[in-house]
N, C-alpha and C positions, 0 to 999 in steps of 0.2 A: 311857281313861275312857269308860266305856258308860251308865254312871248314877251318879244321884247322889241321895239321901236326905236329907233337913234335918233336924234336930231342933227341938225346941222352946225349950230353951235357947239355941240361935244365934237364931234368928226374935226373939227377945224381947230381949237381948241387942243387937240391930242396931236393933231398933225405940226403946231406949231410950236409945240413941246419936244419934237423930235431932236436925238442929239445926229447934229450933222458930221460927224466923226464916223460914226457905226457904219461899218462895213455892208455892201449891198448883199444882196441873195441870188439865188436862180433867176430873178427877173433882170436882174441887174438896171433898176431903177433907184439912184440915189436917194439918201434920206435928204440932203441937202435941199434936191427940186422940191420933194413932196414939201417940206418946210417952207420954201420961199413962193410957192404958188397956191398956198393952202388956201385963201379966201376965194381962188377962181376953182379948185377943183374940188373943195368939201361936198358942194350940192351933189355932184356927180358922183363923187362917193358916198356920200349917206344914203343916196337911192340903191348902188349898187347893195351896200351891208345891208339895208334893211329886206330887199331881193332874197339875199343870200339866207336871212334869219327868218323871214315869212315864209321860204320853202323848205326851211330846213337843212340846208345843202351848202357845203364849202366846196366852192370851184375848186378842182383839181390840180390848177397851176399854183395853188396857194397852199397843197400838202408836199410841195417838194422841196426839199433843204439839203445843202450842199455843205458836206464835212469835211472841216479843216483842221488837220492832225498837228497839236502843237505839244513840241516835246515836254515832258513832265520829270524826267530823272533816267538815269541809268543809261546803259547804250544805247545809242540811236539806231540800231541795225532790229532791235526787237518793236514791235508793234505795241505790245504792252505797255510800253514805255511813253506811249502818248497820251494824250487827253484830247477826245476829238471834241469839236467847239462846231455847232449848227447853226448854220445861217438860213434866215428865213428872208422869205420875201416881206419888205419892210409895208406892203401896203396891207398885208395879212396881221401883222404885228399891230397896225393902227386897228381893224377891228377889234381884234383881240382885248387891246387898250379898252375899246369903250364897252365890250362886253364883261371886262374887268371891273369899272368903275360902279356898273349897276348892278353885278350880284354879290360884291363882295361884303356887302355888309350883311346881305343874308346869310353868305355863307361865314362870316366870322363868327356868327353867333352859335353856329354847330359845332364849331371847333373846339376842342378841350383847350381848359387853362393854359396844363403842361405843354402846350405847344407853342414855340418860341419861332420857327422857324416861317418866314414870309407871311407875318402878321404884322399890321401895323400898330409901330408903338413898342415889338417887341422884335429881339434879337439873340445874339449869341450872349453878348453882355447881360440882359437880363437872366437868361436861363442861367448863367454861371452865376448872380449876386442872388438867385432863389436859390440853389443847391447850398452857396457858403452860407447864406444865412441860417439856413436849419443846420449845415453840421458843426459850424459854431456857438448856435445853442447848447446843443447837445455833447461837445465837446467840453464848454465850460460848465456844464452841470455835473461834467464825470461820466458820462456816458463814451460811447464807442458806435460808431457806423459801420455798417457793411453797405458795399452797393457792387452792382453790376453792369457795363458797358455795353449796350447792343448796337450793329452797326448790321445796316443789311448792303449787302454788296451789288453795286449797279441796280439799285435800288428805283429808281428812276424810269431804268430801262425795263423793268421785269411789271410794272402795272398791268394787269390785265383789262382790258377794255371793256370786257360785258360785265366784269366786277365793278369797276369804275362806274358805267354807266346805272347799273343796278343803285349805286351809293348815289348817285345824283338824283335817281327816282327816289329814293329812301328823304333825299333833303329837301324833297317840294318841289323837284322841276319834272316839266310835263310837256304835252303837248307839241310843237312844232321847236321849243327851245333844248327839249332835251333829244328831239330830233338831229338838229343840229351839233349838239355836243358830239351825238354816236358818230357824224358825219366827220367831224373835226379831229376826233380821235383816229377813225378808221382809215385804213387804204391809203396812209401816206406813205411817200416813199423818198428813198435817200439814195445821194452818191458820192463818192470820197474825190475833192478837187485838191491839189499838190502837186507845186513846180507848172502849174498851167495845164495840167492833163485832167480831163476828168472821167472817172469809171462812170459803168452801166450802173443803172438804178435797179435799186433792191427793196423789196416790199420793207416796211415796219409792222412787226406785228404784235407788237407791245411797247409798253412805255408812254410817257408824257412826252409830248415832243418838246427837244433841249434848246435852249434859248428862245423859248415862248414866254408869255406873256401869263396865261393861262395855266400852262402847267405845273409851276409850282404849286398855285392854289389848289387846283384840282388835287394835287399828290397827299398836301395836308389833309386835305377830305376824306383822300383814299385809307390815310394811317390815323384817322381821329379815332378809331373806336378801339386802339389799339390797348389803351389807358385801362379800356372798360374788363380786360382780363388781369388786369393786375388787382390783388386785394390783400396785399399783404404789406406795401412798402409804397412810398412814395415817387412820383415819376415827373420826369423831366426832358424834353425831348425836343431836337432843333432839327425838323425835316423827319428823316429817318433816324438820327443818331439819337440813341436812348439811353438814359439813367435810371436805375431804380435803386433806391436806396430807402434804408430805415434805420432806425436806432435801436441799436440792440444792447439788452439789459441782464441779461438772463441767457442760458443755453438753450431754454426752448424758444425764444427770438430766433436766434440763430439757423435753429433746425426749420423752423416755419417759413423763412424768410426764403431760404434755397430750396426747400421741398416746393412750395407752392408755386414756385418762379420756375422749376426745372422738371416739371410735368410734360414729359416730352416723349420720352423712349419708353414711357411704360415700366421701366425698371423702379421705379420708386415714385409715389407718391406721396402726398399731407398726413404726418401721425393722425391718430385717432379719427380714422374712417370710421362713416356709418353707412347704414343700409340705403338711407336715403338720399348719399351722395351721388354725384352724376360725375365719373372721372373724364379728364379731359388727357388724352393723348396725340402728339403727333407722330403722322405714318408718312412716310416721307415716300413710299409707291404712289400714293394719290395727293402728295404736293400739299396736302393740309392735315390739321388736328380734327380726331373723331371722338364721341363719347362712349361711354360704356355705362350700364346701369346696374344695378344688383339682380342677380340671379339666383343664387342661392347658397348656403354654408357647406363647405366641404373639410376634410381631412387630409393635409396631405405631410408625411412622414411623422405622424403624430403631431402636427401643429394647424391648429383651426383657421381656418383661411375665408375671407369674403369671394365670392366668384361673380365676376362682372364680366356681363356678355355685349358685344355689340347688338343693341335692340332694331326689332324688324323695320320701324321707321326711320332708320339711320338714312337710309338713301331715298326715301319718299321724294315723288316730284317736287311737295311744297317744302320741305325739310329745311332748314337754315344752311346744314351742310352745302347744300350745292349751289348755295349764294354766288355768284361770279363764276361757277360752271356753269351754271343753267340759271336764267333769267327768266321766271315765271312767263308763261306765254311765249317762248319765244321758239320758234323751230326748229333750234340747234336741241332741245331737250330731248333726254333721251326718259324710256318707260323707267317705272319705278324700281328699285332693284340695283339699277347702275348708276354709275359715276364718269361722265365724260371729261376724262383728264387731258385730253389733247392741248388744251387751252395752256398748259403748262409742260408742253413737252416740245422740244425742238424740232423748229418746221411743222409744227401741229401736226404731227404722225396721228392720224385717228385710233385712238386707244381708250377704250372702256373698260374699268374696274367693274367686280363685283364681288358679292361672297361665290366661294367656291359652288357650281351646280346650280348658280343662280339662284341661291338661297336669299328666300323674302323678295323675290322679282315676281313681275308681273306671269301668271299663268302663260300667258301668249309667246314670253320670251322664254320660258323652261321649255316648251314644248315646240319652240323653234330647231332646237337641238336636239339631236338623238343622244340617249344613253344620258341626262341629266335626270337624276335623282336625288334633290337636295333633302338633307338631314342635320337638322339643327344641330346634335349633339355631335356630331361628326365635321359639319361644314362652319361652323362658327367663331369667330375669331373670340378670345375672354383671356381674361387674366385672374389669377387668385391670388389675394393680396392679405398680408396678416394686416388684421385692422390697427394694431395701437402702432406699429411702425411703419405701415403703408410700403413696406417692403414687398414687390413681388417674387413669392415661392414658387410659384407656376404659371405658363403664360403660353400659348397657340396666335401665332401670326396668321391666317388663311385669307388669301387673296387671289383670285382670278384674272388674269390678266386677259381680254380678250381684244379684236379686232373688228370694228364695223365693216361691214361689205354692204354695198349697195351701187345702185346702177348709176353709170357717168353717162351725163347729157349728151348728145352727140356720137356716142356711139350705138349703132343699132343692135350691134352682137350681145349689149348686156342689159336691153330694153325690160326682158323679161325677167330680169333678177330681181326678188324681192330685198328688202333689206333686213340683216340677219348680223347678229352679234355672235362669230365665232368664237370658243376658248382657244387661247394661245397654249397658255401657261397656268398651273395650278401651285401657287406657291403655301406651304405650309412650312413655318419656322416654329418650332416649340423648342421649349426649355423648361426644367424642374429641379427645383433646388436638392444638392446631393446628401445623401447619408450623413456624412462629415459636417456637412455644414447645419445640415437639419439642429444634429446632435449638439453641435458649437450654441446654435442660435437659442436652443432651448437651454441651455445650461447659464448662456452670458445675458438673455433678455428675458423668456422668460420666466424661469426660476424664481430670479431677483424678485422680478415684477409680482408673483403670487406672493411671493415671502412679506415684500412690502403692502399687497393687500390683505393679508391676512395680520398684520402689523397694526395696519390700519383700523381693523375692526376690532382687535385686542386691543388698541388706545382706547377706542369708543367705549368700550365693556367697562375698562377698569374706571374711564371718565365716568361712568351712568355709576359704577358701585359707590365711589366716593362721595357722589353726589346724593345717592340715596343713603350711604352712613350720616353724610353731614344733614340728611334731614331728619333722620331717626334721632339723633341725639339732640337736636334742637327742639323736637316735639317733646322728647322726656325730660330736658330741663325747664321747657315751659313749665309743663305740667305741676314738677317738684315745686316752683315759687309758690304757683295758686293755691296748694294744701298745705303747707308747714306755717304759713306767714298767719293766719287767722288764730290757731292753738297756742303763740306763745303768750306765756301770763307770768307774772313778777311772784317770786317765793315770797312771803310777807309772815313769818312765825308769828308776831306778835297779831295778827287780826285787825293791823294797823290799815287804814284805805290808805291808800297812796293814788294820790291826785294826778300824778303824771302818766299811770296807766290807766288804759279802758280795759276793764275785765270782759270777757267774752260775752257774760250775760248780766244786765244790768240788775242790781241791787233791789230795785222795786218787785222784782218777782223771786228775789229768794224769802224761803220760811222759815 
């Protein structure tokens, strides 16, 4: 979808369905006035809405919201005990409703079936019934259910605008319509109104507009790929509230469920990993998960480990890890080897992270700062994992924190400054299993496994031996029957012919 044109009938229908009791926004235009004058103002509003969509710009006046604090719980003296209610201009919400009606069918097809929030025909009731049906069937069969409940704190307020714009593009939006969505999300402002007093306005740098029509729909699109990261369990979602649940029939199911769903801090991964596996780990310093690939097999305190490194293409310009931090072809993108994390910092502090000494970065970045000597053995982040259990035995997290320095428009003294990324801090967090723990691990895990492996081969050998003996006995028995039966003759001392016994040689041939 690249463009959208509204009709007068659409706008009038939305106006006539307005709730007259709704509070007014910053423009102080009441819903009742808009509703009762719908036939008259619909053509003018339709023209104004289409102008906004054609130019890909939402008027600045419609981006201002009043925040009214409503007491939620606890003592009234603490601000955290209040829930902020956002009041937007009602005219802007009419436009949002018109856009929503035109894109909802397209977006609903892209949202996971496990999502029950803000989807037509679904609710928290359908979410609950779906989960209870699964649990009931498993319990009736004598099974066990394990579940993990997830909730993102202030999820709607933490949506990254660039990443959401990127997901809208991946969802098939483009042209002026995508530009309009970008304008709708960015440069918004809010102010607090309480007891007749109004505060100064402050910018809204993240999140979807609270109290809006499009906000919930855009949010479920934003989190729609969350179930794709879950491979070992069922998923049920209501907006950001997520349940992971699975049937546990053996101890292996329990280990698999929790190890695969908690590959976060690189202390443990799923069991039985191979050299072909790509490990995922969450790094709080860069606000997201990263991946590591097999590098070599190593030995730590007598334990054989697989060593996984951060690959050279981790922070490439087109790498998936940069989606949302850097939308391709965006002027804010940083060179290869760097990751701009200002989007997830308070007040958008211009922080850029990299591997130490700009390892794997562009040559121009390395040469821009004196004293940079990248060395993969010294500066790469790695984890050494025991492959059978998935437990990390040795690891080193190495990150360099940089500040982006650039000229500031309007300040003549800075016009000759070239853009450069200055290293500020080099973080090297390393850990290795102790001698005592390594010894205990070998005694409790490796030795029993080796004995079990030997026992497995012994059983196979014994089984093969029994099969061989059985085949030999069967062969001998078959051969004995074949050669004894033809030589059975009757003992007849009177030389009388016994018609009941057939001789081996016919009498006609006896001389």
